PQR file of N, CA, C, O and H, with PARSE charges and radii, in Angstrom:
ATOM      1  N   MET A   1       0.846  -1.178   0.000 -0.4000 1.5000
ATOM      2  CA  MET A   1       0.000   0.000   0.000 -0.0000 2.0000
ATOM      3  C   MET A   1       0.891   1.240   0.000  0.5500 1.7000
ATOM      4  O   MET A   1       1.760   1.378   0.861 -0.5500 1.4000
ATOM      5  N   LEU A   2       0.688   2.117  -0.931 -0.4000 1.5000
ATOM      6  CA  LEU A   2       1.456   3.346  -1.001 -0.0000 2.0000
ATOM      7  C   LEU A   2       0.758   4.440  -0.215  0.5500 1.7000
ATOM      8  O   LEU A   2      -0.458   4.614  -0.294 -0.5500 1.4000
ATOM      9  H   LEU A   2      -0.018   2.005  -1.631  0.4000 1.0000
ATOM     10  N   LEU A   3       1.547   5.158   0.532 -0.4000 1.5000
ATOM     11  CA  LEU A   3       1.005   6.285   1.270 -0.0000 2.0000
ATOM     12  C   LEU A   3       1.321   7.561   0.508  0.5500 1.7000
ATOM     13  O   LEU A   3       2.425   7.723  -0.012 -0.5500 1.4000
ATOM     14  H   LEU A   3       2.535   5.016   0.596  0.4000 1.0000
ATOM     15  N   SER A   4       0.382   8.437   0.443 -0.4000 1.5000
ATOM     16  CA  SER A   4       0.655   9.707  -0.222 -0.0000 2.0000
ATOM     17  C   SER A   4       0.902  10.771   0.841  0.5500 1.7000
ATOM     18  O   SER A   4       0.248  10.801   1.883 -0.5500 1.4000
ATOM     19  H   SER A   4      -0.515   8.306   0.865  0.4000 1.0000
ATOM     20  N   THR A   5       1.837  11.616   0.556 -0.4000 1.5000
ATOM     21  CA  THR A   5       2.127  12.717   1.472 -0.0000 2.0000
ATOM     22  C   THR A   5       2.176  13.997   0.668  0.5500 1.7000
ATOM     23  O   THR A   5       2.477  13.994  -0.526 -0.5500 1.4000
ATOM     24  H   THR A   5       2.368  11.591  -0.290  0.4000 1.0000
ATOM     25  N   THR A   6       1.884  15.051   1.320 -0.4000 1.5000
ATOM     26  CA  THR A   6       1.942  16.347   0.647 -0.0000 2.0000
ATOM     27  C   THR A   6       3.345  16.914   0.792  0.5500 1.7000
ATOM     28  O   THR A   6       4.104  16.529   1.681 -0.5500 1.4000
ATOM     29  H   THR A   6       1.639  15.053   2.289  0.4000 1.0000
ATOM     30  N   ASP A   7       3.662  17.822  -0.087 -0.4000 1.5000
ATOM     31  CA  ASP A   7       4.967  18.478   0.002 -0.0000 2.0000
ATOM     32  C   ASP A   7       5.143  19.154   1.357  0.5500 1.7000
ATOM     33  O   ASP A   7       6.236  19.139   1.923 -0.5500 1.4000
ATOM     34  H   ASP A   7       3.046  18.136  -0.809  0.4000 1.0000
ATOM     35  N   ASP A   8       4.071  19.745   1.876 -0.4000 1.5000
ATOM     36  CA  ASP A   8       4.145  20.429   3.164 -0.0000 2.0000
ATOM     37  C   ASP A   8       4.492  19.468   4.293  0.5500 1.7000
ATOM     38  O   ASP A   8       5.292  19.802   5.167 -0.5500 1.4000
ATOM     39  H   ASP A   8       3.183  19.756   1.416  0.4000 1.0000
ATOM     40  N   SER A   9       3.900  18.284   4.284 -0.4000 1.5000
ATOM     41  CA  SER A   9       4.178  17.346   5.369 -0.0000 2.0000
ATOM     42  C   SER A   9       5.605  16.803   5.270  0.5500 1.7000
ATOM     43  O   SER A   9       6.251  16.555   6.287 -0.5500 1.4000
ATOM     44  H   SER A   9       3.249  18.012   3.575  0.4000 1.0000
ATOM     45  N   VAL A  10       6.088  16.622   4.049 -0.4000 1.5000
ATOM     46  CA  VAL A  10       7.473  16.175   3.868 -0.0000 2.0000
ATOM     47  C   VAL A  10       8.434  17.258   4.347  0.5500 1.7000
ATOM     48  O   VAL A  10       9.414  16.966   5.033 -0.5500 1.4000
ATOM     49  H   VAL A  10       5.563  16.824   3.222  0.4000 1.0000
ATOM     50  N   LEU A  11       8.153  18.507   3.984 -0.4000 1.5000
ATOM     51  CA  LEU A  11       9.000  19.612   4.431 -0.0000 2.0000
ATOM     52  C   LEU A  11       8.963  19.763   5.946  0.5500 1.7000
ATOM     53  O   LEU A  11       9.994  20.020   6.569 -0.5500 1.4000
ATOM     54  H   LEU A  11       7.357  18.744   3.427  0.4000 1.0000
ATOM     55  N   ALA A  12       7.796  19.609   6.539 -0.4000 1.5000
ATOM     56  CA  ALA A  12       7.673  19.714   7.994 -0.0000 2.0000
ATOM     57  C   ALA A  12       8.475  18.610   8.680  0.5500 1.7000
ATOM     58  O   ALA A  12       9.150  18.857   9.679 -0.5500 1.4000
ATOM     59  H   ALA A  12       6.959  19.400   6.033  0.4000 1.0000
ATOM     60  N   ALA A  13       8.401  17.403   8.146 -0.4000 1.5000
ATOM     61  CA  ALA A  13       9.160  16.294   8.722 -0.0000 2.0000
ATOM     62  C   ALA A  13      10.660  16.536   8.567  0.5500 1.7000
ATOM     63  O   ALA A  13      11.428  16.253   9.487 -0.5500 1.4000
ATOM     64  H   ALA A  13       7.852  17.203   7.334  0.4000 1.0000
ATOM     65  N   ALA A  14      11.082  17.052   7.423 -0.4000 1.5000
ATOM     66  CA  ALA A  14      12.499  17.343   7.196 -0.0000 2.0000
ATOM     67  C   ALA A  14      12.988  18.434   8.142  0.5500 1.7000
ATOM     68  O   ALA A  14      14.098  18.346   8.668 -0.5500 1.4000
ATOM     69  H   ALA A  14      10.459  17.282   6.676  0.4000 1.0000
ATOM     70  N   GLU A  15      12.179  19.449   8.358 -0.4000 1.5000
ATOM     71  CA  GLU A  15      12.550  20.518   9.287 -0.0000 2.0000
ATOM     72  C   GLU A  15      12.654  19.988  10.710  0.5500 1.7000
ATOM     73  O   GLU A  15      13.570  20.362  11.443 -0.5500 1.4000
ATOM     74  H   GLU A  15      11.278  19.521   7.930  0.4000 1.0000
ATOM     75  N   ALA A  16      11.731  19.125  11.108 -0.4000 1.5000
ATOM     76  CA  ALA A  16      11.774  18.536  12.447 -0.0000 2.0000
ATOM     77  C   ALA A  16      13.029  17.679  12.609  0.5500 1.7000
ATOM     78  O   ALA A  16      13.688  17.730  13.647 -0.5500 1.4000
ATOM     79  H   ALA A  16      10.987  18.822  10.513  0.4000 1.0000
ATOM     80  N   LEU A  17      13.355  16.905  11.599 -0.4000 1.5000
ATOM     81  CA  LEU A  17      14.562  16.088  11.640 -0.0000 2.0000
ATOM     82  C   LEU A  17      15.803  16.970  11.722  0.5500 1.7000
ATOM     83  O   LEU A  17      16.724  16.681  12.485 -0.5500 1.4000
ATOM     84  H   LEU A  17      12.820  16.863  10.755  0.4000 1.0000
ATOM     85  N   GLY A  18      15.827  18.035  10.946 -0.4000 1.5000
ATOM     86  CA  GLY A  18      16.952  18.968  10.986 -0.0000 2.0000
ATOM     87  C   GLY A  18      17.142  19.562  12.369  0.5500 1.7000
ATOM     88  O   GLY A  18      18.270  19.692  12.844 -0.5500 1.4000
ATOM     89  H   GLY A  18      15.079  18.270  10.327  0.4000 1.0000
ATOM     90  N   GLU A  19      16.052  19.920  13.010 -0.4000 1.5000
ATOM     91  CA  GLU A  19      16.119  20.480  14.365 -0.0000 2.0000
ATOM     92  C   GLU A  19      16.663  19.446  15.351  0.5500 1.7000
ATOM     93  O   GLU A  19      17.499  19.774  16.193 -0.5500 1.4000
ATOM     94  H   GLU A  19      15.136  19.815  12.625  0.4000 1.0000
ATOM     95  N   GLU A  20      16.199  18.215  15.252 -0.4000 1.5000
ATOM     96  CA  GLU A  20      16.697  17.148  16.130 -0.0000 2.0000
ATOM     97  C   GLU A  20      18.185  16.899  15.902  0.5500 1.7000
ATOM     98  O   GLU A  20      18.933  16.671  16.853 -0.5500 1.4000
ATOM     99  H   GLU A  20      15.520  17.949  14.568  0.4000 1.0000
ATOM    100  N   LEU A  21      18.608  16.942  14.652 -0.4000 1.5000
ATOM    101  CA  LEU A  21      20.033  16.755  14.350 -0.0000 2.0000
ATOM    102  C   LEU A  21      20.873  17.895  14.918  0.5500 1.7000
ATOM    103  O   LEU A  21      21.968  17.654  15.426 -0.5500 1.4000
ATOM    104  H   LEU A  21      18.001  17.127  13.879  0.4000 1.0000
ATOM    105  N   ARG A  22      20.381  19.130  14.840 -0.4000 1.5000
ATOM    106  CA  ARG A  22      21.091  20.268  15.430 -0.0000 2.0000
ATOM    107  C   ARG A  22      21.214  20.097  16.934  0.5500 1.7000
ATOM    108  O   ARG A  22      22.276  20.344  17.505 -0.5500 1.4000
ATOM    109  H   ARG A  22      19.492  19.325  14.427  0.4000 1.0000
ATOM    110  N   ASN A  23      20.130  19.675  17.580 -0.4000 1.5000
ATOM    111  CA  ASN A  23      20.165  19.468  19.030 -0.0000 2.0000
ATOM    112  C   ASN A  23      21.155  18.373  19.408  0.5500 1.7000
ATOM    113  O   ASN A  23      21.911  18.520  20.368 -0.5500 1.4000
ATOM    114  H   ASN A  23      19.267  19.475  17.116  0.4000 1.0000
ATOM    115  N   ALA A  24      21.151  17.287  18.660 -0.4000 1.5000
ATOM    116  CA  ALA A  24      22.073  16.183  18.937 -0.0000 2.0000
ATOM    117  C   ALA A  24      23.518  16.635  18.751  0.5500 1.7000
ATOM    118  O   ALA A  24      24.392  16.248  19.526 -0.5500 1.4000
ATOM    119  H   ALA A  24      20.537  17.167  17.880  0.4000 1.0000
ATOM    120  N   GLN A  25      23.774  17.447  17.735 -0.4000 1.5000
ATOM    121  CA  GLN A  25      25.130  17.928  17.498 -0.0000 2.0000
ATOM    122  C   GLN A  25      25.583  18.833  18.639  0.5500 1.7000
ATOM    123  O   GLN A  25      26.732  18.749  19.071 -0.5500 1.4000
ATOM    124  H   GLN A  25      23.063  17.761  17.105  0.4000 1.0000
ATOM    125  N   GLU A  26      24.699  19.696  19.132 -0.4000 1.5000
ATOM    126  CA  GLU A  26      25.041  20.568  20.251 -0.0000 2.0000
ATOM    127  C   GLU A  26      25.375  19.743  21.487  0.5500 1.7000
ATOM    128  O   GLU A  26      26.353  20.026  22.180 -0.5500 1.4000
ATOM    129  H   GLU A  26      23.765  19.764  18.781  0.4000 1.0000
ATOM    130  N   GLU A  27      24.563  18.717  21.767 -0.4000 1.5000
ATOM    131  CA  GLU A  27      24.814  17.863  22.922 -0.0000 2.0000
ATOM    132  C   GLU A  27      26.130  17.119  22.759  0.5500 1.7000
ATOM    133  O   GLU A  27      26.882  16.976  23.723 -0.5500 1.4000
ATOM    134  H   GLU A  27      23.769  18.487  21.204  0.4000 1.0000
ATOM    135  N   SER A  28      26.415  16.648  21.562 -0.4000 1.5000
ATOM    136  CA  SER A  28      27.659  15.932  21.296 -0.0000 2.0000
ATOM    137  C   SER A  28      28.855  16.855  21.500  0.5500 1.7000
ATOM    138  O   SER A  28      29.859  16.447  22.083 -0.5500 1.4000
ATOM    139  H   SER A  28      25.804  16.764  20.779  0.4000 1.0000
ATOM    140  N   THR A  29      28.757  18.083  21.029 -0.4000 1.5000
ATOM    141  CA  THR A  29      29.839  19.048  21.185 -0.0000 2.0000
ATOM    142  C   THR A  29      30.080  19.335  22.658  0.5500 1.7000
ATOM    143  O   THR A  29      31.230  19.409  23.090 -0.5500 1.4000
ATOM    144  H   THR A  29      27.941  18.414  20.555  0.4000 1.0000
ATOM    145  N   GLU A  30      29.014  19.497  23.436 -0.4000 1.5000
ATOM    146  CA  GLU A  30      29.152  19.735  24.868 -0.0000 2.0000
ATOM    147  C   GLU A  30      29.805  18.540  25.552  0.5500 1.7000
ATOM    148  O   GLU A  30      30.669  18.715  26.411 -0.5500 1.4000
ATOM    149  H   GLU A  30      28.080  19.437  23.085  0.4000 1.0000
ATOM    150  N   PHE A  31      29.398  17.318  25.177 -0.4000 1.5000
ATOM    151  CA  PHE A  31      29.968  16.116  25.767 -0.0000 2.0000
ATOM    152  C   PHE A  31      31.446  16.002  25.423  0.5500 1.7000
ATOM    153  O   PHE A  31      32.265  15.712  26.294 -0.5500 1.4000
ATOM    154  H   PHE A  31      28.696  17.176  24.479  0.4000 1.0000
ATOM    155  N   ASP A  32      31.793  16.226  24.156 -0.4000 1.5000
ATOM    156  CA  ASP A  32      33.193  16.138  23.735 -0.0000 2.0000
ATOM    157  C   ASP A  32      34.054  17.123  24.511  0.5500 1.7000
ATOM    158  O   ASP A  32      35.159  16.786  24.936 -0.5500 1.4000
ATOM    159  H   ASP A  32      31.127  16.461  23.448  0.4000 1.0000
ATOM    160  N   SER A  33      33.554  18.332  24.696 -0.4000 1.5000
ATOM    161  CA  SER A  33      34.284  19.350  25.440 -0.0000 2.0000
ATOM    162  C   SER A  33      34.496  18.911  26.889  0.5500 1.7000
ATOM    163  O   SER A  33      35.594  19.051  27.428 -0.5500 1.4000
ATOM    164  H   SER A  33      32.656  18.606  24.351  0.4000 1.0000
ATOM    165  N   LEU A  34      33.455  18.386  27.512 -0.4000 1.5000
ATOM    166  CA  LEU A  34      33.556  17.913  28.890 -0.0000 2.0000
ATOM    167  C   LEU A  34      34.532  16.749  28.989  0.5500 1.7000
ATOM    168  O   LEU A  34      35.336  16.696  29.920 -0.5500 1.4000
ATOM    169  H   LEU A  34      32.563  18.273  27.074  0.4000 1.0000
ATOM    170  N   LEU A  35      34.473  15.823  28.051 -0.4000 1.5000
ATOM    171  CA  LEU A  35      35.370  14.669  28.050 -0.0000 2.0000
ATOM    172  C   LEU A  35      36.827  15.112  27.945  0.5500 1.7000
ATOM    173  O   LEU A  35      37.685  14.594  28.660 -0.5500 1.4000
ATOM    174  H   LEU A  35      33.820  15.866  27.295  0.4000 1.0000
ATOM    175  N   LEU A  36      37.110  16.059  27.067 -0.4000 1.5000
ATOM    176  CA  LEU A  36      38.480  16.552  26.926 -0.0000 2.0000
ATOM    177  C   LEU A  36      38.963  17.224  28.202  0.5500 1.7000
ATOM    178  O   LEU A  36      40.112  17.036  28.603 -0.5500 1.4000
ATOM    179  H   LEU A  36      36.413  16.480  26.486  0.4000 1.0000
ATOM    180  N   ARG A  37      38.098  18.008  28.846 -0.4000 1.5000
ATOM    181  CA  ARG A  37      38.476  18.652  30.107 -0.0000 2.0000
ATOM    182  C   ARG A  37      38.747  17.615  31.187  0.5500 1.7000
ATOM    183  O   ARG A  37      39.691  17.760  31.964 -0.5500 1.4000
ATOM    184  H   ARG A  37      37.165  18.161  28.521  0.4000 1.0000
ATOM    185  N   CYS A  38      37.926  16.567  31.239 -0.4000 1.5000
ATOM    186  CA  CYS A  38      38.137  15.498  32.226 -0.0000 2.0000
ATOM    187  C   CYS A  38      39.459  14.789  31.965  0.5500 1.7000
ATOM    188  O   CYS A  38      40.219  14.531  32.899 -0.5500 1.4000
ATOM    189  H   CYS A  38      37.160  16.449  30.607  0.4000 1.0000
ATOM    190  N   ASN A  39      39.736  14.475  30.715 -0.4000 1.5000
ATOM    191  CA  ASN A  39      41.002  13.814  30.377 -0.0000 2.0000
ATOM    192  C   ASN A  39      42.196  14.684  30.748  0.5500 1.7000
ATOM    193  O   ASN A  39      43.191  14.179  31.267 -0.5500 1.4000
ATOM    194  H   ASN A  39      39.119  14.685  29.957  0.4000 1.0000
ATOM    195  N   ASP A  40      42.108  15.980  30.489 -0.4000 1.5000
ATOM    196  CA  ASP A  40      43.189  16.897  30.852 -0.0000 2.0000
ATOM    197  C   ASP A  40      43.392  16.927  32.363  0.5500 1.7000
ATOM    198  O   ASP A  40      44.527  16.928  32.838 -0.5500 1.4000
ATOM    199  H   ASP A  40      41.299  16.390  30.068  0.4000 1.0000
ATOM    200  N   THR A  41      42.300  16.952  33.115 -0.4000 1.5000
ATOM    201  CA  THR A  41      42.386  16.973  34.571 -0.0000 2.0000
ATOM    202  C   THR A  41      42.998  15.683  35.101  0.5500 1.7000
ATOM    203  O   THR A  41      43.831  15.719  36.006 -0.5500 1.4000
ATOM    204  H   THR A  41      41.378  16.951  32.729  0.4000 1.0000
ATOM    205  N   ILE A  42      42.594  14.550  34.546 -0.4000 1.5000
ATOM    206  CA  ILE A  42      43.175  13.263  34.957 -0.0000 2.0000
ATOM    207  C   ILE A  42      44.680  13.278  34.700  0.5500 1.7000
ATOM    208  O   ILE A  42      45.463  12.869  35.558 -0.5500 1.4000
ATOM    209  H   ILE A  42      41.917  14.521  33.810  0.4000 1.0000
ATOM    210  N   THR A  43      45.082  13.744  33.531 -0.4000 1.5000
ATOM    211  CA  THR A  43      46.507  13.806  33.190 -0.0000 2.0000
ATOM    212  C   THR A  43      47.256  14.691  34.176  0.5500 1.7000
ATOM    213  O   THR A  43      48.334  14.321  34.643 -0.5500 1.4000
ATOM    214  H   THR A  43      44.447  14.076  32.834  0.4000 1.0000
ATOM    215  N   GLU A  44      46.700  15.851  34.497 -0.4000 1.5000
ATOM    216  CA  GLU A  44      47.348  16.769  35.434 -0.0000 2.0000
ATOM    217  C   GLU A  44      47.444  16.171  36.832  0.5500 1.7000
ATOM    218  O   GLU A  44      48.472  16.314  37.495 -0.5500 1.4000
ATOM    219  H   GLU A  44      45.824  16.151  34.118  0.4000 1.0000
ATOM    220  N   GLU A  45      46.393  15.506  37.287 -0.4000 1.5000
ATOM    221  CA  GLU A  45      46.348  14.995  38.656 -0.0000 2.0000
ATOM    222  C   GLU A  45      47.212  13.759  38.867  0.5500 1.7000
ATOM    223  O   GLU A  45      47.879  13.645  39.896 -0.5500 1.4000
ATOM    224  H   GLU A  45      45.558  15.390  36.749  0.4000 1.0000
ATOM    225  N   ILE A  46      47.214  12.828  37.910 -0.4000 1.5000
ATOM    226  CA  ILE A  46      47.928  11.571  38.141 -0.0000 2.0000
ATOM    227  C   ILE A  46      49.160  11.411  37.256  0.5500 1.7000
ATOM    228  O   ILE A  46      49.909  10.446  37.408 -0.5500 1.4000
ATOM    229  H   ILE A  46      46.673  12.920  37.074  0.4000 1.0000
ATOM    230  N   GLY A  47      49.373  12.336  36.346 -0.4000 1.5000
ATOM    231  CA  GLY A  47      50.559  12.290  35.510 -0.0000 2.0000
ATOM    232  C   GLY A  47      50.526  11.233  34.422  0.5500 1.7000
ATOM    233  O   GLY A  47      51.557  10.940  33.815 -0.5500 1.4000
ATOM    234  H   GLY A  47      48.764  13.120  36.223  0.4000 1.0000
ATOM    235  N   VAL A  48      49.380  10.666  34.168 -0.4000 1.5000
ATOM    236  CA  VAL A  48      49.236   9.666  33.118 -0.0000 2.0000
ATOM    237  C   VAL A  48      48.271  10.218  32.082  0.5500 1.7000
ATOM    238  O   VAL A  48      47.185  10.690  32.416 -0.5500 1.4000
ATOM    239  H   VAL A  48      48.542  10.904  34.661  0.4000 1.0000
ATOM    240  N   ASP A  49      48.677  10.154  30.828 -0.4000 1.5000
ATOM    241  CA  ASP A  49      47.794  10.610  29.761 -0.0000 2.0000
ATOM    242  C   ASP A  49      46.689   9.577  29.587  0.5500 1.7000
ATOM    243  O   ASP A  49      46.917   8.492  29.053 -0.5500 1.4000
ATOM    244  H   ASP A  49      49.560   9.770  30.556  0.4000 1.0000
ATOM    245  N   TYR A  50      45.504   9.921  30.037 -0.4000 1.5000
ATOM    246  CA  TYR A  50      44.373   8.993  30.010 -0.0000 2.0000
ATOM    247  C   TYR A  50      44.095   8.494  28.600  0.5500 1.7000
ATOM    248  O   TYR A  50      43.778   7.319  28.414 -0.5500 1.4000
ATOM    249  H   TYR A  50      45.318  10.803  30.470  0.4000 1.0000
ATOM    250  N   GLY A  51      44.208   9.359  27.612 -0.4000 1.5000
ATOM    251  CA  GLY A  51      43.966   8.961  26.228 -0.0000 2.0000
ATOM    252  C   GLY A  51      44.959   7.911  25.762  0.5500 1.7000
ATOM    253  O   GLY A  51      44.578   6.949  25.095 -0.5500 1.4000
ATOM    254  H   GLY A  51      44.466  10.314  27.763  0.4000 1.0000
ATOM    255  N   ASP A  52      46.246   8.086  26.112 -0.4000 1.5000
ATOM    256  CA  ASP A  52      47.261   7.100  25.736 -0.0000 2.0000
ATOM    257  C   ASP A  52      47.058   5.794  26.484  0.5500 1.7000
ATOM    258  O   ASP A  52      47.198   4.720  25.900 -0.5500 1.4000
ATOM    259  H   ASP A  52      46.555   8.867  26.654  0.4000 1.0000
ATOM    260  N   ALA A  53      46.731   5.871  27.767 -0.4000 1.5000
ATOM    261  CA  ALA A  53      46.540   4.662  28.574 -0.0000 2.0000
ATOM    262  C   ALA A  53      45.357   3.855  28.066  0.5500 1.7000
ATOM    263  O   ALA A  53      45.389   2.625  28.095 -0.5500 1.4000
ATOM    264  H   ALA A  53      46.617   6.743  28.241  0.4000 1.0000
ATOM    265  N   CYS A  54      44.339   4.517  27.613 -0.4000 1.5000
ATOM    266  CA  CYS A  54      43.130   3.830  27.159 -0.0000 2.0000
ATOM    267  C   CYS A  54      43.230   3.421  25.691  0.5500 1.7000
ATOM    268  O   CYS A  54      42.328   2.771  25.161 -0.5500 1.4000
ATOM    269  H   CYS A  54      44.314   5.516  27.590  0.4000 1.0000
ATOM    270  N   ASP A  55      44.313   3.797  25.044 -0.4000 1.5000
ATOM    271  CA  ASP A  55      44.470   3.499  23.626 -0.0000 2.0000
ATOM    272  C   ASP A  55      45.180   2.167  23.383  0.5500 1.7000
ATOM    273  O   ASP A  55      45.402   1.783  22.234 -0.5500 1.4000
ATOM    274  H   ASP A  55      45.045   4.325  25.474  0.4000 1.0000
ATOM    275  N   THR A  56      45.540   1.458  24.465 -0.4000 1.5000
ATOM    276  CA  THR A  56      46.217   0.175  24.300 -0.0000 2.0000
ATOM    277  C   THR A  56      45.207  -0.911  23.972  0.5500 1.7000
ATOM    278  O   THR A  56      44.013  -0.760  24.234 -0.5500 1.4000
ATOM    279  H   THR A  56      45.360   1.770  25.397  0.4000 1.0000
ATOM    280  N   ASP A  57      45.688  -2.007  23.398 -0.4000 1.5000
ATOM    281  CA  ASP A  57      44.802  -3.090  22.974 -0.0000 2.0000
ATOM    282  C   ASP A  57      44.148  -3.830  24.133  0.5500 1.7000
ATOM    283  O   ASP A  57      43.060  -4.383  23.975 -0.5500 1.4000
ATOM    284  H   ASP A  57      46.657  -2.131  23.185  0.4000 1.0000
ATOM    285  N   ASP A  58      44.795  -3.850  25.292 -0.4000 1.5000
ATOM    286  CA  ASP A  58      44.273  -4.638  26.408 -0.0000 2.0000
ATOM    287  C   ASP A  58      43.533  -3.792  27.446  0.5500 1.7000
ATOM    288  O   ASP A  58      43.313  -4.240  28.571 -0.5500 1.4000
ATOM    289  H   ASP A  58      45.679  -3.401  25.420  0.4000 1.0000
ATOM    290  N   CYS A  59      43.155  -2.586  27.072 -0.4000 1.5000
ATOM    291  CA  CYS A  59      42.498  -1.685  28.028 -0.0000 2.0000
ATOM    292  C   CYS A  59      41.244  -1.083  27.396  0.5500 1.7000
ATOM    293  O   CYS A  59      41.163  -0.893  26.183 -0.5500 1.4000
ATOM    294  H   CYS A  59      43.334  -2.222  26.158  0.4000 1.0000
ATOM    295  N   CYS A  60      40.288  -0.795  28.242 -0.4000 1.5000
ATOM    296  CA  CYS A  60      39.063  -0.101  27.846 -0.0000 2.0000
ATOM    297  C   CYS A  60      38.372  -0.803  26.708  0.5500 1.7000
ATOM    298  O   CYS A  60      37.322  -0.352  26.250 -0.5500 1.4000
ATOM    299  H   CYS A  60      40.354  -0.949  29.228  0.4000 1.0000
TER
END
């Protein structure tokens, strides 16, 4: 069964999807920034580069 949609409903759905994608990107950017700050703090506090330590094959 084929469903018919109007151009307006397709555009509305595309706009809604675009808005959700923008929100997800903003949240991802905030998370990435927080993660980098946490990694920097771990490195400063314990003297081990968390990114390097977690980049080994037998870790994380």
